[in-house]
Phi, psi and omega in degrees: 000134183237158174294145179221135174302140182088357179245155177279155174219173178229154180286133182252358177254163183301315178216123176253145181255136180261125188249156177294324179194152176303325182289346180279347182292132182264162177305324181293345183273001185308316180299331182281336183256004176293159180303321174252080187307133179244089186291318176301319178295320178300310184296321181295339180268357182272139169273178188295328177288320180292336178296338183242023175295136186275016174285341179266133179260312184194184174222156181234146183261158177316129178085355181290140184273142173226156170259120179281124181249340179202143174237127179262151179298337181276009173096010178257148178238133168269130186225164168243119179282098191287347179264008178234088182304138179208071191304325184286341182261315181197126182297345181273339183149194186274120182269151176173185184246146171207160178298132183297332182283002171268006180238158166226150177298150179299333179297337183272359182272125179264123177198135178280143185291340184259001183280141187286143173288139180236160176227140176291127181251346172288146179302313174219138178222185179216144175265135186240161182288336181203165176307121181061023181268191181295145180288129177259320184222096180278168170076018177288133191247164177307142181093351179288129179269133179226164178241130181298144177246018180149178182284163176298154177217116177054040177085005179242155181231128175278142180222156171277137177232132180305134179088001181233121182290322182265150177300148172250165189234146169212161181303134180302329180291345179274000183241155172221153174284147178285117184290148179277344182251150180298148179284163171281158178300325180294323178295319179294317178300320180298323176294313181299324180295335177289349179260012174307137177076359173298141184293147177279125174230122178301124182086357183290142177220047181209169178287355175275328181186142192206155173247183191295312180284332175297324178298315179293314180302315184289320180299319178283328178299325178309330183255014177080013179263124185264100174265155174303167185276321188259155188298318182292324175290325177295324177295318181292336185264003183236171189260121179296147177237153169295135176302130186109340180265356184290151180227163180308133183099344173285181187237140170255140177239147187227139178206148174276157184307129177074006182244162179284165179301133183238352184209153180216146175219164180255126181297132180244354180205151174295142182289147174233112187055240179256015179268122182226152179232150177209158170256131181201158171274112191266117178301319186290316182264359173059038176196168174277130179215163176242129188200161168290150179293118175290168186303320183291333174286315180303325181294336181250008178290120183248354178170161171243140181228163177233138177283000000 
């Protein structure tokens, strides 16, 4: 079975990176575009300027669906990430390029129709060939959706993984069932707080490296809620609140006069007068942090919203 334009495929690596163009990839990006992408190695090799290079658009997690729209002879695929809404770019999802060998056709995915959907709840985990066996797929991150391949055994759970004929295993404690009801804002905030100090990567959507809107997208994805990928789209998809009515788990949006929204944070405390706190992936300090809004942030605060 081969990839075909006009057909869906799924990501077969722990984290795949979506690029503006194949020609935009830099030498330092080699670990991210390898057939077995090594995102921690890629990030560890980036300097602070390379962490915010605009050649990266977004990232996709193991098992995430894409629509293949073009295949190049040099091994690159243009795709639309259908699980990352981006209305201003493409009504079908977030468009971009990634190596074709990081995908498998949906026909190649083994999964039973009655098996329950699961989500990785550990910040980072690894899929193994057997319970406590050798690692087959490292670096699997929170929010990754998997399908059970059978009941737990001795504290381990078998799951189907795209590109692998046999079930792989991870600790049962690293998984949770996808709830049928929406999460509370406090539950989502608790997930985001587990990503404190994760390095800032422009376009990042993983526990290895993340940006401001990626943090919000991933925290809600953990609970099966599909928010848009970019901050301005996230504002359009959420409900505005009067400033002062926000509560922990709500969202702050920031924009300069006459410009579109450029930053987002998650409210971590009820406001007192003009004192506000948020958790956010900070471009300036290149990491996820929780802090009171400094004066320059307050000056660009344009609203609070609720999912």
